[in-house]
C-alpha positions in Angstrom: 141.3 -71.1 77.7 144.1 -72.6 79.8 146.3 -72.8 76.8 145.7 -69.1 76.0 146.6 -68.1 79.6 149.8 -70.1 79.4 150.8 -68.4 76.2 150.1 -65.0 77.6 152.2 -65.8 80.7 155.0 -67.0 78.6 154.9 -63.8 76.5 155.0 -61.7 79.6 158.0 -63.7 81.0 159.8 -63.1 77.7 159.4 -59.3 77.8 162.7 -57.6 77.0 164.3 -55.4 79.7 163.2 -52.2 77.9 159.6 -53.2 78.2 159.7 -53.5 82.0 158.1 -50.8 84.2 160.8 -48.5 85.5 160.9 -47.9 89.3 163.1 -45.2 90.6 164.8 -46.0 93.9 166.1 -43.2 96.0 169.1 -43.5 98.3 171.5 -41.2 100.2 175.1 -41.6 101.4 175.1 -43.8 104.5 177.5 -46.7 104.6 177.2 -49.6 104.1 173.9 -49.0 102.4 175.0 -46.3 100.0 178.6 -45.2 99.7 180.9 -43.8 97.0 183.2 -46.3 95.3 186.9 -45.8 94.5 185.7 -44.8 91.0 183.5 -42.1 92.4 180.2 -43.9 91.6 177.4 -44.8 94.0 177.9 -48.3 95.5 177.0 -50.2 98.6 174.4 -52.6 99.9 171.4 -50.7 98.5 172.9 -50.8 95.0 173.7 -54.5 95.2 170.1 -55.2 96.4 168.8 -53.2 93.5 170.9 -55.4 91.1 169.6 -58.5 92.8 166.0 -57.3 92.5 166.4 -56.7 88.8 167.8 -60.2 88.4 165.1 -61.8 90.4 162.1 -60.7 88.4 161.0 -59.6 84.9 158.3 -57.0 85.5 160.3 -54.0 86.8 163.6 -52.3 86.2 164.8 -50.7 89.5 167.0 -47.7 88.9 169.0 -45.9 91.6 168.5 -42.1 92.1 170.8 -40.3 94.5 169.4 -37.9 97.0 170.5 -36.7 100.5 169.2 -37.1 104.0 167.7 -33.6 104.2 166.6 -33.5 100.5 164.9 -36.9 100.3 161.4 -35.7 101.3 161.3 -32.9 98.8 162.8 -35.1 96.1 160.1 -37.7 96.8 157.3 -35.1 96.7 158.8 -33.9 93.3 158.6 -37.4 91.9 162.3 -37.9 91.7 161.9 -41.5 93.1 159.2 -44.0 93.9 160.8 -46.3 96.4 163.5 -45.9 99.1 165.2 -48.9 100.7 166.6 -49.4 104.2 164.2 -46.8 105.6 161.5 -46.4 108.3 158.2 -44.5 108.1 159.1 -43.0 111.5 162.1 -41.1 110.1 160.1 -38.0 109.1 157.7 -39.6 106.6 154.7 -40.0 108.9 155.4 -36.6 110.4 155.3 -35.0 107.0 152.2 -37.0 106.0 153.9 -38.2 102.8 152.0 -40.7 100.6 154.1 -43.8 101.3 153.4 -47.4 102.4 155.9 -49.6 104.1 157.0 -53.1 103.1 157.6 -55.8 105.6 160.7 -55.6 107.7 163.6 -57.2 105.7 166.6 -56.3 108.0 166.8 -55.1 111.5 169.7 -53.1 113.0 170.5 -50.1 115.2 173.0 -47.6 116.3 175.7 -48.0 119.0 177.8 -45.7 121.0 181.6 -45.7 120.5 184.2 -44.1 122.7 187.9 -44.4 123.3 188.9 -47.4 125.4 190.7 -46.2 128.5 191.8 -47.9 131.7 188.9 -48.2 134.1 186.3 -47.1 131.5 183.4 -49.5 131.1 179.8 -49.7 130.0 178.8 -47.2 132.7 180.5 -44.5 130.6 177.5 -44.6 128.3 174.9 -44.4 131.1 175.0 -40.6 131.2 175.8 -38.7 128.0 175.2 -35.2 129.4 178.3 -33.0 129.2 180.0 -35.4 126.7 181.1 -34.2 123.2 178.8 -36.2 120.9 179.6 -37.0 117.2 177.0 -37.9 114.7 176.0 -37.5 111.0 174.5 -34.5 109.5 170.7 -34.9 108.8 170.2 -37.9 111.0 167.9 -38.5 114.1 169.3 -39.7 117.4 167.5 -41.4 120.2 169.6 -39.7 123.0 168.5 -36.4 121.6 164.8 -37.2 121.4 165.2 -37.9 117.6 166.1 -34.3 116.9 167.9 -33.8 113.6 168.3 -30.0 113.5 172.0 -29.0 113.6 171.1 -25.7 115.2 169.7 -27.6 118.2 172.1 -30.5 118.3 175.4 -28.5 118.3 174.7 -26.3 121.3 172.6 -28.6 123.4 174.7 -31.7 123.0 178.1 -30.2 122.1 177.6 -32.3 118.9 180.0 -32.4 116.0 178.2 -33.4 112.8 180.2 -35.1 110.1 179.4 -36.6 106.7 179.9 -40.4 107.2 180.3 -43.1 109.8 184.1 -43.4 109.1 184.6 -39.7 110.0 182.6 -40.3 113.3 184.9 -43.1 114.3 188.0 -41.2 113.3 186.9 -38.2 115.4 186.8 -40.5 118.4 190.2 -42.0 117.7 191.7 -38.5 117.3 190.0 -37.3 120.5 187.8 -34.8 118.7 184.8 -36.1 120.5 183.9 -38.3 123.5 181.1 -40.5 122.1 180.1 -41.2 118.5 176.8 -42.8 117.4 177.5 -45.4 114.7 175.3 -47.8 112.9 176.0 -51.4 113.9 176.1 -52.6 110.3 178.9 -50.2 109.4 180.8 -50.7 112.7 181.0 -54.5 112.2 182.5 -54.1 108.7 184.8 -51.3 109.8 186.2 -53.3 112.7 186.6 -56.4 110.5 188.7 -54.3 108.1 190.7 -52.7 110.8 191.2 -55.3 113.6 194.2 -53.4 115.0 191.9 -50.5 115.9 189.4 -52.6 117.8 191.4 -52.5 121.2 191.4 -48.7 121.1 187.6 -48.5 121.0 184.9 -49.1 123.6 181.6 -50.1 122.0 178.4 -49.9 124.0 176.2 -52.9 124.7 173.1 -50.8 124.5 171.7 -49.2 121.4 171.0 -45.5 120.9 168.0 -46.7 118.8 166.9 -49.9 117.1 165.3 -49.8 113.8 163.6 -52.1 111.4 164.6 -51.6 107.8 161.7 -51.5 105.2 161.1 -50.3 101.7 158.9 -47.2 101.6 156.8 -47.3 98.4 154.9 -44.4 96.8 151.1 -44.9 97.2 149.7 -45.5 93.7 153.2 -45.7 92.3 154.5 -48.2 89.7 155.2 -50.9 92.3 153.1 -51.8 95.4 154.0 -53.1 98.8 152.5 -56.4 98.0 154.8 -56.8 95.1 157.8 -55.7 97.1 157.0 -58.0 99.9 156.6 -61.0 97.6 159.9 -60.3 95.9 161.8 -59.7 99.2 160.3 -62.8 100.7 161.4 -64.9 97.7 164.9 -63.4 97.9 165.0 -64.3 101.6 163.9 -67.9 101.0 166.4 -68.5 98.2 169.3 -67.1 100.2 169.9 -64.0 98.2 169.4 -61.6 101.1 171.6 -63.7 103.4 174.4 -63.7 100.8 174.2 -59.9 100.6 174.1 -59.4 104.4 177.2 -61.6 104.7 179.0 -59.9 101.9 178.7 -56.6 103.7 179.6 -58.0 107.1 176.1 -57.5 108.6 175.6 -61.2 109.3 178.1 -63.9 110.1 
């Protein structure tokens, strides 16, 4: 009996890539997690994590499916994807009562305030944001606004300019097209590392607009479960795969 079980396990391990269960992974433009490469193709940390997940096991083939911040809920309901990475159930999923389950937290992070550095301006500048021209990303929730994401509310109430990516948010501050931008700390670290000459021109807050715990949201009853995702992510954490990816994208030193 033991010999039969070992033979079956060996056969399963030898399954060709085409025999694996396909798992569609949704993702939307939000650097450094998903961004467009110089060749015009999706790239970023989420794509690299998907590649690593495919290398790390033989049961599933994870395939990236592009969506958008506003469209992701409808695309999920329509079955366009089964899993979404670097997400939180609190970002509209629980509110819409969508059939998802959350993996363990595999990366923490948050969003910081960024302003122009000026003589005499310090951390107290971020204590009161009322009356300041805010800059953020279209379709995203912000702590200072009570996690409101509706542009029709944000623009008039917070004098908020909504742009397409974090780079545009920072550029708006540098060009004095806004007073305070909200930028994800993961992106800001990488941006400053690539442009050290710009660092003295920016004042970065010590406090967060919001902190979040990145998880994988998995379709209930879908092709892969949270137990399987947790097991895979834990193994990739233990063998250093996740640390290597975080360092590659400047998220960890």
